[in-house]
N, C-alpha and C positions, 0 to 999 in steps of 0.2 A: 765676098767679104768673109773674113775669118770670124766665126761665131763660137766662142768658148763658153760663155755664160748663158746665152739665150736658150739653147736646147735643154740643158738641165733644169733651168728655172721653169720652163714650160712643163716638164715632167712633174716637178714639185707642185706647180699650180694645179695641175689636173688631179693630183693626189689630194690637195686641199679641197678642191671642189667636191670630191667624193666624201671626204670627212664631214664637210658641211651639209651633205645630203642634197646638193644642188642638182637639179634636173635640167636638161637642155633640149631645146627645139631648134634644130638647124635645118635650113632649107636654102636651096640655090647655090650651095658651095661649089658646084661644078662650074659656076660662072667665073671663078678665079682661075686665070690661066696657069698652067703648070710651068710655063717658061715665059720669059720676057717681062718687061715693065708693065705695071698697072697701078692706077691710083684709086684707092678705096675712099669714097666719100661717106662718112659715118655720122649718124645723128649723135647728139651730145646731151645726155640726161644726167650723168653723174661722173664722179671722179675715177671710177674704175672701168669705164666703158672700153678703154683700149685693151684691157686684159682679156675681155670676152670677144671683142671684135676680131682679135687675132685668130680666134678659133675658126672663124669662117674661112680662113685661108689654109688651115692645117690639112684638110682632105687633099688639097693640091700640093701638099708638102712645101708650102711657102712660108717664109718668115716676113712679118710686116714691120716696116720701119715707120714708126708713128711720128707725126709732127706734134711736138709737145712744148708747152710754154717754157720759156727760159727759166723762170723761177723754180719750176719743178726739176728741170734738168741740172740746176746748180745746187740743189739741196744736198747737204752732207749725207753720205750713205746712199740714199735712194737715187740721187743724181748720178753718182758714179756707176751704179748698176744700170740705169737707163742709158747712159752714154756707152756702156759696154755692149748694149744691144744695137748700137749704131742708129738710135733714133735721132730725129732732127730737132734741134733747138729752135724755137720760134720766139723772136723778140717782137712783141706786138707793136712796139714803137718804131721799129725799123725792120719790116718783114722781107726786104729785098734779098738778104743773104739766105734766109730760110727757103725762099722760092728757088734760088740758085742751087742750093743743096738738094732740094727735092728733084729738080730737073736732072741734076747729075746722077742721083740715085736711079731715077726712072730710065734714063738713057743707058745706064749700066745694067738694066734688066731687073731692078729691084721692085718689090711691091711696097708702095708707100701709103700710109693711112693719114687722112686729113679730116678735120672737123670743119665743114664749110659754114656752120653756124657760128664758129669762133668761140663762143662761150656756152656754158650749160644753159639749157632751156628749163626755166623754173616751171613752165606750164606742162612740160613733157611733150609738147607738140613740136612740129618742125618750125623753127624760126625762119626769118628772112636769111637767105644765104649770101655769103660773100662770093664774088666772082672768081676768086683765086683758084678754086679747084678746076673749073672749066678752063681757065687760061693756062694753068700748069699742064693739064692733060693734053690740051691742043698743041702747046709748044713742044712737049716731049714726044708727041705722036703715039700716045698710049691710050688704052681704054679707060674710061671713067666709070667706076662700078659703085652704085649706091648700096649702102649697107645699113640695116636697121638693127640696133641692139635694144632689147626691151627686158626689163627686170633688174638690170644691174644697178639702177638708181635706187632700188629698195635697199641696197647694201650701204651706199655712201653717196650722198648728194648734198647740195646746198640747203641749209635751213632744217635739216633733220639729223637725228643722232645716227651714228653708225650702227649697222645691224648685221653682224657676221655670225649670228646664232645658227644652230642646226635646225632650221625650220623648213627645210625642203623647198626652198624657193626655186622657181623655174626661171631660167635665162633663155630668151629667144634670140637667135641670130639669123637674120634673113639677108641673103645676098641677091641683089637684083641683076637684071640683064645689063651687059656692058653698053655704055653710050660712047659715041666717038665725036666729041666736040671738035669743031674746026677753028674756034676762036674768032670767027668773023663777026659774031654778034654775042659776046659774052653774057649780056643781060638776058637775052632770050634763051640761050642754052642753059643758063643758071636757073631760069624759071622752069625749064623742062626737067632739070635735075630735081628741083624742089617738088614738082608735081609727082615725080616718080617716088620720092621719099615719103611724101604725104600718103600716097596710095599704099605703099608698102607698110607704113606704120599702122594704118587702119587694118590691113590684112593680118599683121602680127598680133595686134590687140584682139582681133576677132577670134584668132586661133589659140590665144593664151588661156590657160585653165580658168574657168569662170570662178572657181572657189578661191582663186588668188586675186580676184579683182572685185571684192565686195563693194556695194554702193557706199560712197562716201570715203573710200580709201584715198589716202593722201597721195599715193603714187599713180592714181588714175586721172586722166584729163577731165576737166570740169564738164566738157560737153558730153562725156560718157558717164556722168554720174559721180565722178570723183570729186575730191575736195582740193585738188591742185589749183593754183591760181589760173585764171583765164589768161590767154596771151596778152590781153590789155593790162591786166593786173601785174603780170610778169614784167612787162616793159616798165611799169611804174617802179617796181621793186629794183630793177636794174638801174634806173635813173637815180634812185635814192642811194643805191650802193656806190655808184660812181661818184656822186656828190660827197658822200661820207669819206670815200677813199681820197678824193682830192683835198678835202678839209684836213684829213690826218697828215697828208703830205705837206700841205702848207704850214701846218702847226709845227712839224719837225724842222722845216726850214727856218722858222722864226725862233726856235730854241737856240 
């Protein structure tokens, strides 16, 4: 693929990271292959996860084509930029085309990034995963590589104000060992993927600077002493959000 905008934007982003005083903890980056297709399964805690998840592939000199919701891909300005990066538009109401696009990219030797949780985790824990990642990797015949990004949710996520201040935040990116799903039992293989991501998340949090995870911090999971919603509370908030969205949609139709 011809990439005109992607490389210079990466350079600009890295400069912005330095200006903001951000620190990075990268591990397992050697698990991203230097050649051939690969599917990165990334946890989803905030709106800018994809910016940092891509760093996990840079040591292998790879560019990641992320699967991003259609609404973001069609936004004026930013949508044009995302499309120039050859990211994949995802229509949550009709995901067949996005899966076809991902398969085409993977078979062409590209690295694709997918969020198997589908939506942001308000608890910052690993939610239940969709089976799409396993099915796509199996059909494309490429490795499925779990990736954990931690700390980016402190910058921009649901229910909290944006914080791009120069406060020396640490961003951790951990790339796990490749998995090779067969697609014979997507549910079981998805459970294996989730178990790997849960384990990796715990490892990342354990290695994260303690001074940046004080007791009661909103960005820390409840089970670890933070004030984030528990997974059960997060599910309730998601149900309420869906209901409110549906009500707004119905109200617009009635107008």
